[in-house]
Wavefront OBJ file of the C-alpha trace (Angstrom):
o trace
v 1.317 44.328 14.536
v -0.249 43.567 11.164
v -4.025 44.146 11.004
v -5.826 42.589 8.016
v -8.053 44.860 5.929
v -10.047 41.984 4.481
v -12.140 39.465 6.397
v -12.472 35.692 6.294
v -16.148 36.114 5.441
v -15.242 38.122 2.332
v -12.880 35.394 1.175
v -15.489 32.723 1.912
v -18.012 34.619 -0.230
v -15.458 35.059 -3.027
v -14.774 31.308 -3.080
v -18.496 30.501 -3.011
v -19.307 32.831 -5.937
v -16.657 31.138 -8.074
v -17.422 27.549 -7.056
v -21.220 27.860 -7.407
v -21.093 29.693 -10.719
v -22.340 33.174 -9.798
v -23.793 35.499 -7.189
v -27.338 34.138 -7.292
v -26.283 30.506 -6.817
v -23.805 31.422 -4.052
v -26.426 33.537 -2.259
v -28.767 30.551 -2.198
v -26.072 28.198 -0.850
v -24.922 30.671 1.803
v -28.466 31.731 2.692
v -27.616 35.380 2.076
v -29.010 38.068 -0.182
v -27.400 38.546 -3.592
v -26.869 42.246 -2.871
v -24.865 41.444 0.295
v -22.583 39.197 -1.735
v -22.118 41.881 -4.403
v -21.242 44.385 -1.715
v -18.759 42.022 -0.017
v -16.872 41.267 -3.259
v -16.847 44.933 -4.288
v -15.485 45.909 -0.871
v -12.828 43.173 -1.049
v -11.632 44.274 -4.490
v -11.605 47.911 -3.388
v -9.574 47.082 -0.277
v -7.045 45.038 -2.241
v -6.887 47.346 -5.217
v -7.034 44.248 -7.412
v -9.841 43.028 -9.695
v -10.727 39.449 -8.762
v -13.870 38.980 -10.851
v -14.875 40.360 -14.211
v -18.619 40.557 -15.046
v -19.544 39.718 -18.601
v -23.229 39.715 -19.326
v -24.939 37.971 -16.437
v -21.893 35.913 -15.370
v -18.758 36.691 -13.365
v -15.393 35.336 -14.519
v -12.109 35.057 -12.653
v -9.332 37.417 -13.676
v -5.732 36.165 -13.835
v -5.129 37.694 -10.411
v -8.363 36.151 -9.198
v -7.093 32.664 -10.107
v -4.102 33.147 -7.852
v -6.124 34.630 -4.994
v -8.696 31.827 -5.239
v -6.029 29.176 -4.570
v -4.871 31.056 -1.483
v -8.458 31.681 -0.334
v -9.305 27.979 -0.561
v -6.290 27.092 1.569
v -7.084 29.791 4.143
v -10.747 28.801 4.406
v -9.783 25.131 4.760
v -7.289 25.942 7.510
v -9.899 27.976 9.362
v -12.388 25.109 9.062
v -9.789 22.644 10.382
v -8.874 25.016 13.231
v -12.479 25.297 14.386
v -13.020 21.554 13.950
v -9.947 20.903 16.089
v -11.303 23.198 18.804
v -14.629 21.350 18.672
v -12.904 17.960 18.881
v -10.797 19.037 21.853
v -13.928 20.323 23.562
v -15.544 16.937 22.943
v -12.500 15.133 24.404
v -10.745 14.384 21.099
v -6.966 14.694 21.523
v -4.981 17.427 19.806
v -1.956 15.108 19.589
v -1.240 11.372 19.627
v 2.268 9.952 20.108
v 3.274 6.669 18.474
v 6.688 5.080 19.122
v 7.789 2.430 16.616
v 10.593 -0.134 16.933
v 12.688 0.530 13.811
v 12.794 -3.152 12.845
v 9.000 -3.271 12.547
v 7.805 -3.791 8.927
v 6.540 -0.498 7.517
v 4.120 -1.772 4.860
v 1.400 -2.782 7.331
v 2.120 0.271 9.482
v 1.656 2.625 6.528
v -1.590 0.867 5.626
v -2.821 1.522 9.171
v -1.854 5.196 8.918
v -3.705 5.509 5.599
v -6.845 4.184 7.286
v -6.374 6.442 10.318
v -5.812 9.720 8.464
v -9.406 10.348 7.279
v -10.651 9.494 10.784
v -8.095 11.572 12.703
v -10.138 14.819 12.752
v -7.019 16.951 12.509
v -5.178 15.258 15.374
v -1.436 15.828 15.106
v 0.321 12.457 14.973
v 3.818 12.497 16.405
v 5.599 9.298 15.342
v 9.175 8.486 16.264
v 11.552 5.538 16.002
v 12.955 3.729 19.009
v 15.460 0.927 19.546
v 16.104 -1.690 22.229
v 16.155 -0.302 25.782
v 15.099 3.085 24.369
v 11.727 1.509 23.618
v 11.499 0.163 27.181
v 12.268 3.630 28.521
v 9.404 5.114 26.511
v 7.035 2.469 27.888
v 8.114 2.822 31.519
v 7.928 6.631 31.362
v 4.683 6.690 29.290
v 6.279 9.018 26.747
v 4.029 7.668 23.990
v 0.343 6.808 23.857
v 0.965 3.690 21.757
v 4.221 1.749 21.394
v 5.227 -0.887 18.864
v 8.015 -2.734 20.667
v 10.285 -5.700 20.062
v 10.108 -6.683 23.720
v 7.389 -6.542 26.374
v 8.864 -5.108 29.589
v 8.033 -6.793 32.861
v 4.758 -5.530 34.270
v 3.222 -4.604 30.908
v 0.921 -6.422 28.505
v 0.996 -6.510 24.731
v -0.372 -8.212 21.677
v 1.615 -9.537 18.684
v 1.783 -7.412 15.553
v 4.422 -8.875 13.238
v 7.195 -11.458 13.083
v 10.599 -10.041 12.177
v 13.508 -12.104 10.870
v 17.040 -10.708 10.907
v 20.096 -12.248 9.292
v 23.694 -11.103 8.752
v 24.572 -9.502 5.415
v 27.722 -8.157 3.809
v 28.853 -6.913 0.392
v 29.145 -9.643 -2.326
v 32.867 -8.832 -2.639
v 33.527 -9.038 1.095
v 35.852 -11.930 2.073
v 33.037 -13.569 4.066
v 30.964 -13.788 0.887
v 33.769 -15.755 -0.774
v 33.891 -18.458 1.892
v 32.856 -21.903 0.635
v 31.912 -23.137 4.119
v 29.565 -21.564 6.681
v 31.040 -18.902 8.982
v 31.348 -19.634 12.705
v 30.280 -17.166 15.387
v 33.926 -16.697 16.410
v 34.922 -15.871 12.823
v 32.071 -13.385 12.576
v 33.193 -11.679 15.784
v 36.521 -10.808 14.136
v 34.780 -8.701 11.481
v 33.617 -5.081 11.592
v 29.990 -5.057 12.728
v 27.627 -2.178 11.990
v 25.184 -1.853 14.907
v 22.171 0.353 15.524
v 22.407 2.913 18.316
v 20.161 2.303 21.308
v 17.813 5.283 21.699
v 17.736 5.077 25.507
v 19.177 7.930 27.563
v 21.119 5.268 29.484
v 21.509 2.451 26.951
v 22.377 -1.041 28.038
v 23.286 -4.080 25.961
v 20.200 -6.294 25.850
v 21.593 -9.038 23.649
v 24.479 -11.359 24.363
v 25.448 -12.066 20.760
v 26.848 -8.617 19.908
v 30.423 -9.812 20.402
v 32.247 -8.202 17.478
v 35.572 -6.715 18.534
v 35.128 -3.870 16.027
v 31.851 -1.967 15.962
v 30.578 1.079 14.149
v 27.344 2.525 15.526
v 24.751 4.209 13.319
v 21.254 5.568 13.959
v 19.183 3.355 11.646
v 19.205 0.372 9.287
v 19.377 2.524 6.148
v 22.713 3.970 7.270
v 23.979 0.458 8.032
v 22.949 -0.756 4.569
v 24.709 2.178 2.888
v 27.981 1.356 4.676
v 27.735 -2.328 3.753
v 26.961 -1.437 0.122
v 30.298 0.396 0.069
v 32.033 -2.879 0.926
v 32.669 -2.494 4.657
v 31.589 -4.720 7.527
v 28.413 -6.676 8.136
v 25.164 -6.141 10.025
v 22.090 -8.006 11.169
v 19.293 -6.494 9.089
v 15.553 -7.323 8.937
v 14.710 -9.539 5.997
v 12.005 -7.198 4.683
v 14.598 -4.434 4.317
v 17.314 -6.370 2.472
v 15.637 -9.101 0.430
v 15.485 -6.801 -2.612
v 19.211 -6.019 -2.336
v 19.981 -9.728 -2.063
v 17.866 -10.584 -5.100
v 19.715 -7.913 -7.099
v 23.010 -9.352 -5.789
v 23.925 -6.030 -4.189
v 24.138 -7.663 -0.766
v 25.118 -11.164 0.309
v 23.467 -13.159 3.078
v 26.190 -14.608 5.275
v 25.802 -18.354 5.844
v 26.615 -19.304 9.418
v 27.306 -22.690 10.970
v 24.845 -21.968 13.779
v 22.401 -19.180 14.551
v 21.816 -18.351 10.893
v 18.936 -16.010 11.668
v 17.246 -14.278 14.576
v 13.491 -14.055 14.982
v 11.293 -11.989 17.273
v 7.813 -10.526 17.369
v 6.901 -6.873 17.567
v 4.092 -6.132 20.005
v 1.470 -3.448 20.456
v 1.772 -1.962 23.941
v -0.290 0.760 25.634
v 1.823 2.174 28.493
v -1.086 3.975 30.199
v -4.453 2.608 28.989
v -6.407 4.975 31.250
v -4.934 7.979 29.389
v -5.898 6.767 25.919
v -8.339 9.141 24.214
v -10.743 8.560 21.295
v -8.226 9.499 18.580
v -5.561 7.189 20.018
v -8.145 4.408 20.266
v -9.047 4.984 16.617
v -5.373 4.668 15.669
v -5.128 1.535 17.810
v -8.008 -0.068 15.905
v -6.387 0.833 12.577
v -3.100 -0.737 13.666
v -4.849 -3.930 14.704
v -6.823 -4.237 11.476
v -3.782 -3.604 9.257
v -1.643 -6.335 10.833
v -2.878 -9.879 10.038
v -1.168 -11.317 13.128
v -3.014 -8.911 15.405
v -6.317 -9.450 13.601
v -5.951 -13.230 14.016
v -5.024 -12.747 17.661
v -8.215 -10.798 18.351
v -10.306 -13.459 16.643
v -8.777 -16.149 18.856
v -8.788 -14.081 22.053
v -11.996 -12.094 21.810
v -12.595 -12.212 25.546
v -8.966 -12.223 26.690
v -7.133 -9.410 24.855
v -3.921 -9.502 26.894
v -0.752 -11.436 26.106
v 1.604 -12.647 28.792
v 5.010 -10.908 28.807
v 7.587 -12.458 26.501
v 11.272 -13.069 27.069
v 12.166 -12.226 23.451
v 14.248 -9.116 22.761
v 14.822 -7.070 19.666
v 18.163 -8.146 18.204
v 19.897 -5.548 16.056
l 1 2 3 4 5 6 7 8 9 10 11 12 13 14 15 16 17 18 19 20 21 22 23 24 25 26 27 28 29 30 31 32 33 34 35 36 37 38 39 40 41 42 43 44 45 46 47 48 49 50 51 52 53 54 55 56 57 58 59 60 61 62 63 64 65 66 67 68 69 70 71 72 73 74 75 76 77 78 79 80 81 82 83 84 85 86 87 88 89 90 91 92 93 94 95 96 97 98 99 100 101 102 103 104 105 106 107 108 109 110 111 112 113 114 115 116 117 118 119 120 121 122 123 124 125 126 127 128 129 130 131 132 133 134 135 136 137 138 139 140 141 142 143 144 145 146 147 148 149 150 151 152 153 154 155 156 157 158 159 160 161 162 163 164 165 166 167 168 169 170 171 172 173 174 175 176 177 178 179 180 181 182 183 184 185 186 187 188 189 190 191 192 193 194 195 196 197 198 199 200 201 202 203 204 205 206 207 208 209 210 211 212 213 214 215 216 217 218 219 220 221 222 223 224 225 226 227 228 229 230 231 232 233 234 235 236 237 238 239 240 241 242 243 244 245 246 247 248 249 250 251 252 253 254 255 256 257 258 259 260 261 262 263 264 265 266 267 268 269 270 271 272 273 274 275 276 277 278 279 280 281 282 283 284 285 286 287 288 289 290 291 292 293 294 295 296 297 298 299 300 301 302 303 304 305 306 307 308 309 310 311 312 313 314 315 316 317 318
């Protein structure tokens, strides 16, 4: 097994001497004697067989090799600081890991804003975020496989609060025959076309929506794959508006006009499967999610004393 010849303290002293402009300044910051710092750096250079600092007059300057070692030393010292901080946080009850499951139709702009706000407050907590779809999301909730879930449907027996409204509509390629129709398409006509659908992430998936009646279906894992297939000229799919409006504006995709049921709407909800298990880091993330989503923020203003929402009958429709 490898045994290091240098110590973390030596590398910490080396970084301090460089960053504070010399041995005397570093000794004052570290509350050590200047001679102990000189000895530590000399020992480090001797052990490595590489000159890290070059003394000219009363000042020490980095050598070319020293520049490279300084970058590595900074990273190592930062990792050690984060490791000890993580241990302290765990000791204080701060979670080492938080799991967040996200319905793939949920708009990412507000979600990413929440994550940006959470990161500097996370104290090194490892965030494990994963996508879920349809009954796969319900499975995660029922089995408490995530601390926080953003879902398109609130399962019976659970409570949630609204996060965002999602609108889906059918799209195809501008050269697809459906795009050339002068009159709106009927549901029966649509069912004769190749439909690109998103795979349910449940271990035992079940069809949760009654309108997926296409005789020909191709199943993919996410909306981006569906869009790529449609861009090549094949089939159609129900895609969230926030994901395809740019393609439609650039005339790369065509919104199919239907005689009835031209669009599908549902709300995503914030659900905590096991509130009693939520730790301080997960609660911090929860607050960030609420603040970043205007719908949730408005909900809390209107329901300050009653934070729970009655279960909804709406389902994610993909």
